[in-house]
N, C-alpha and C positions, 0 to 999 in steps of 0.2 A: 536384413542387413548383413547376413552371413556371406562372406566372400567365397566365391567358387574357385576351383583350382585353375580353370581356364583363364587366360590373360587376354585382355583386349589390346588394342593398339596403344592405349595410353598407359599400359603397364599395370592396370588395376583389373580386378575381376569384374565381370559384367554387373554384379550387384552393387559395386562401388562406383559405377560410371553414371554420368548424368542421364536421366531418362530422356528419351526422344520427346520433343514437344513440351518440355517442362515449362520453359519460358513462354511458349505460345499459350499454354493453359492459364498462366497468370495473366497474360494480356486479355484473354477472353473473359476471365472473371472481372477484371477491372473495367472492361468495356460494358459488360452487363450491369455492373453496379452503377456506373454513370447513367446509363439509359433508364434504369429503374428509379434513380434519384431524380432525374429530370422529369419523368412522368408524374412522380409523387409531388414534385415541387409546385406544380400548377394547381393541385387540389388542396393545398394547405395554406391558408392565409397567414398563419403565424410565422412562416418561413418564406423568405423571398431573397432575391438577388438585387443588391444595391448597385445601380449603374451610374451613380453620381460622380464617381472617381474616374477621370479620363484615362488613367493608367491601367487600372484593373477593376474588375467587378468583385464584389465581396458578398458573401453569404451572411445574412443577418437573421436574428431570431427575436421575435417579439417578447417583451417582458411578460412574465406570468402574473396575472392579476389575482389578488386574493378573492376567494369565493366564500360566501357565508354558509354556515352550516344550516341545512334544511331542518324543518320542524320534525320530520320523520326520523332523521338521523339523531336528533337530540333525544327523542323518545326512546329510540333503540339503545342509545348510550345509557340512559337512566335505568332501563329495564335490566340491562346486563350488569350494571353496577349494583343493582339490588339483589341479583343472584349471587354475587361474590360475598362470601363470609369473611369476616375479619379474624385472621389467625396470626399467631406468632411465626416469625421466620424460622426459628429452630424446629417448629412442628412441621413445616413444609419440607425441610431437609430430611427429617426422619421418615416422613410419609413417603417421599420419593425414593428414599433408600429401601424401603420395604417393597417397592415395585420392581426395582431393577438391581438392587444390591451393588450400587456403584462403589461402596466402600470396600468391597472385596479386592478392588484394584490396588489398594494401598498395602504394599508388602514391606517387610522389614528390610532395611538397607543391608543387613548382614547376610541376607539370603536364606534365613531360617524359615521353615515351613509352618511353625506354630504361630498361633494368634493369641493375643492376650484377651482376657474377658472384657466385654463392653467396648471393644475397639470402635464399633460403629458410632457410639455416643461421643467418644473422645475425638474421632476424626471429624465428625460434623461440627463439634464445638470449635476445633482448630480452624476449619474452613470458614466458619462464620466470623470468627475473630479476625482472621487475615483479610477476608473479603470486605468487611466493614471497616477495617483499619481502626479498631477500638481496643486492641490488646486483649489479653486473656482475663483481665479482672471481671468484666461484665458477664462472662460465661463460666466463671469459676465458682464452685460450691465445695466447701470443706467437708460437708456431710455425705457427698457422693464420691466414692473412690475414683470413678472414671472422669471426674471434672475437677480434680485438684490441680493447682497450678503446676506442681512438679510433674504430674501425669501428662498434662497438655503440652508442656515444654518438651518432654521426652518423646511424645508421639509426633510432634512437629519436626523434631530433629531426625527421627528414624523412619517415618512413614510418608511424610509429605515432601515429595520431590517432584521435579518437572515431569519425569517419565510416568510417575504414578498419577499425577493430575491429568495428563493427556489420556491415560487409559480410563480413568473415571469419567472424563468428559466424553469419551467415545461411547461409553454405556448410555449416557444421558442423550446424546445425539441420536443414537440408534433407536432408543425408546421413543423419542419424540417423532422420529420419521415414520413410525408405525401408526400414529394417531390419524384418525379420519380427517380432522380439520387441517392437519399439516399437509395431507395429500391434496386437499382442495387448493391450498396456497401454491403448491408447486411440487415437483418431483425431485428436487435437488440437482437439476441440471444447470441452474444459473446461480452464480455467486457474485457477491460484491465485495471488493477489497478497499478498505479505507483505514486511515491511521488517526489516532488521537495523540496529541502531544502533551506531555506532562513535564513540568519543571521538577528537577530533583535537587532538594536543598542539601543533601549529604553527598559525600564522595562515593562513587560507584564506578565499576569497570564498564558499565553500559552507558553511563551518562557522558555526553559530549557537548561542547559549546556550539551554539547556533544563534548568533545575534539577532537573526530575523524573528525567532520565536521566543528565545529565552533571555534576550538582553545580554547582560554580563554573566549570567549564570549558566548552568548546564541542564540538560534534559534528555528525555528519551521519547521515542514514538512507539506506541502500542498499535501494531498493525493487525487489524482484525479481518477475518473472512466470514461472511454471513451468507448462508444459502437462501434460496427463495422459499424455504420452509420456515423462515424466521429462526434459524438455528446458527449459532456461531460454532463452526467446526474447527477453527484453527486461529491462533494468534501468535505474533512474534514481537519480540522486543528489539527495536531498531535504534542504534545510537543516533543522537541528534544531528550529526553532520552528514549522514548517508542518505541517498535518495531511496524513496520507497520502491522504485522500479527494480532495484537489485534483489528484493526479497519477495516479490509477488509470486514467483514460481515456487518458493519454498513451501508456502501454505498449501499449494495444490499437489505437489509431488510427495509431500510427507503427510498426506491426509489418511488417517487410519480408520475413518468412519465408513459407514455404508453409503454415504452420499458420494456421487460421482459427478461433480460439476464440470462441464466442458465449455461453458460460456461465462466469461469473466468480465465484470464491469468495474472500472476503477476511475479515479480522478486524474488530473494532470500530473500529480506527483508520481504515479505509477507508470508513466509512459516514457519509453525511450525507443529508438530505432532498433536496438538489439533485441528488445523484449518482443517486438512484433515478429521478428524472425524466429525466435525460440518458441513462441506460441504456435506459429505455423508448423514448425517441425514436429511438435508434440501433438498436434491435432486439436488444439484448443482454439476457441473463437474469442478474440480480444476486442471489445468495443468500449474504449475509455470515454469518459465525459471530459472533453478538453475545454479549457478556458480560451477566451479570445478567439471565438469562432471567425469573426470577420478578417482576422489577420493571419489565418492559416493559409498555407500554400498547397495547392492541389496539382497532382501530376497525372499525366496521360502517357500512353505508349503509342497510340495512333494519332499522328498529327492531323490527319484528314477526317477523322471521325466527327460526326455532327451530334452534339449533345444538347442542342437547343439553348436554353438559358444558361447552361453551365459551360458554354464554349469559352467565354472569356474568364471564367473562374479557374478552369483547369488549363492554364497557359504554359506551365512548365512541362517539358517533355523528358521522359526517362530515356537515358542512353542504353538502348537495348544491346548494342554490341559490347559495351563495357560490362554490363550486368552479366551477359552470357559468358564473357571471359572470366569474370570473378567466380561465377558459380562452377564453371568447369575446373578452374584451378584449385578450388577448395572443396569440391564436392565430397571427397573422401573424409576430410576433416569435419565437414558438416554432419555427415552420417555418424561419425564417432561422437560428436557432441550430443546428437539426439539419443544415441544409445547410452551414453554416460548418464544423461539426465533420466532416461526411462528406467534404467537399472538402479538408479540412486547410488551410483558409485561415489560421486562427490555431491556436495550440496550445490544447488543451483546458484545461490548467491555467490559462492566462492568461484564457480566457473565463470559467471558473468563478470565478476571483478577482475578475473585473470584476463578475459578477453578485452575488457575496456582498458586495462593497464594505465590507470590514473589519467584518463583523458587522451592517451595516445594508444589507440587500439591496435591490436595485432593485425596481421593480414586477414585472418579469419574474421576478426571483429570488424574490420573495415568492409569486408564483403557483406556482413549483416547490415551495417549502417548505410551502405550505398545501394542496397537493394530496395529502391524506392517502390517498386511494384509490390513487394511484400508488405511494405509499411503503409502504402496508400490505398490498397485495394479495399480496405474496410470503409473508407470515408464516404464515397458516394452512396453505398448501400445503407450506411448508418446515419444519414442526415435526419431521417425520421426519429432515430434513437436519440440523437443530440437534441432534436426539437423537444423531446419529452424529458430526457434525463438531465440535461444540463441546466434546465430551468425549473426543475422540481417535478415535472410530469413523469408518470410511470408508464413504461411500455409493457406490453404483455410478456410475462415471464421474467421481468426484471425485478429483483428484490428491492424493497423500499430503502431509501437512503436513511430514514430514521430522523429523529429530531437533531437539529444542529446543535453542536456543543461549542461554546466559545473556547478558543485556544488560550494558552497562557498569556497573561497581559505583558505587553512589551514595556520595558522600562522607558521612561520619558527621555527623549534625546534633547541635546542642547538646541535651543532656538536661535543661538547667536550665529549670524552669518557674516562672512568677511568678503571683502572685495579687494582682489589683488593682495591678499595676505594681511590686510589692515582691518582691524575691528575696533569699534568704539565701545569703551567701557562706560558704566554709569559714572556721571560726573564730567564727561567730556574728554577724559584721557584716552589716548589712542594706544593700541597695542598691536605690534606687528608679529605675525607668526614666525617663530624661529624655524629654520630648515630642520628636517628630521635628523640629520647627522649631528646638529648642534644642540638638539634638545637633551636635557638632562632629566634625571629621575624626578617625578613630581613631588617627592618627599624630601628633596634637597633642602638643607638648612644653610643659612648664611652665617658663617662663623669667621670672625676676624677679617671681614671684607671679601671673603671668597666662598664659593659654594662647594660644600663637601657632603658626601653621604657614604658611610654613617658619620655623625659628628664626632670629632675627636675630643678626648678628655683634656682638661687643663694639665699643663706640664707638672704642676705640683702633685697631681694624683697618679702620675705615671710612675712605674717602678723600673 
């Protein structure tokens, strides 16, 4: 992307000008994807095109039926369970630490090079107490100097920090990637990104309101990245009001481990039109598991192309002239964005937030959003992936989704319904909703025939 001294007719160096045939290459990829999806559609009975709607055809996916565990699988499970010995969790931490010395990553916040005696034991105790959320009392022993409560609190304040935890986790991920069984599972080229939502009962700078998941409270989303080696190589804390798609690139660009995933699978929360463009620029493959497959809209660039059963599915046509103008206008800025993300000059989430500009994208952000070819070219080729991943099936090379975890319980909402602002209370009395401007505080008290808040004191008490 280095600009040359020579200038072209557009005022930019040749390296900053739009390559010849760039849009034509996208059109060929889209056309190839549609033809491959149409040929695979006829061979898969679980995926079909519904033609009952006279307005448009819809792609539908059969529900995945539960399968019973075979007798051989049950015997294998029992044999493996018999081989596993029952050990205490602290013993596992200390044993793994002897393998890779991950506690060496915990350094003093003051920057000193010296290490206190038995720091490994204290660090493992602090990690166990914080991970299990049990406090320091279960791991405290007064007769062991490295396990006293004062020692554990001092180690937690001076050695356990986000950067040291990331460095220790890098040692564990690199060790696990060298195991033979992990190489059988995958090579680290595929990763899955998904979030778990937690309600936060205390005040925190990361907790934000989200009535859909937290009711009247606040919460956070722990966004995890898991490779096909069954290893979690990154995690982010996302405030409850922000979409997961803003942070999906942070885990990939700030990956310090030896794993190098280039194929990312996410759910609907990690999808946006801008994200597809950024993934394309950085050379990643993005295949999300989208919900509401029959209601998705599919786009094409060649109106005369014959895609068989998908002809009426891909009814929307991409405006090639408009896309070409937008790419030419912002091509230099597009390359700067790619270079900024690649060199990690700024965080990807901050850059994406700046391009989106609170729902009113900039010119460069609009170019990413209108680039339908860049966003839609994955859909025809990924129909077989949706057939597997969106319903629980696993595709080759795709990491498992893992057991489903129930999200935070939503607070019960009022079941009272009103018609034209009138509602019936128990006993037959009617109540008419007051307009918003006339509504008063719900804790208003009726004092001397008028509503006031806060209530005033009697005149005899006033000074």
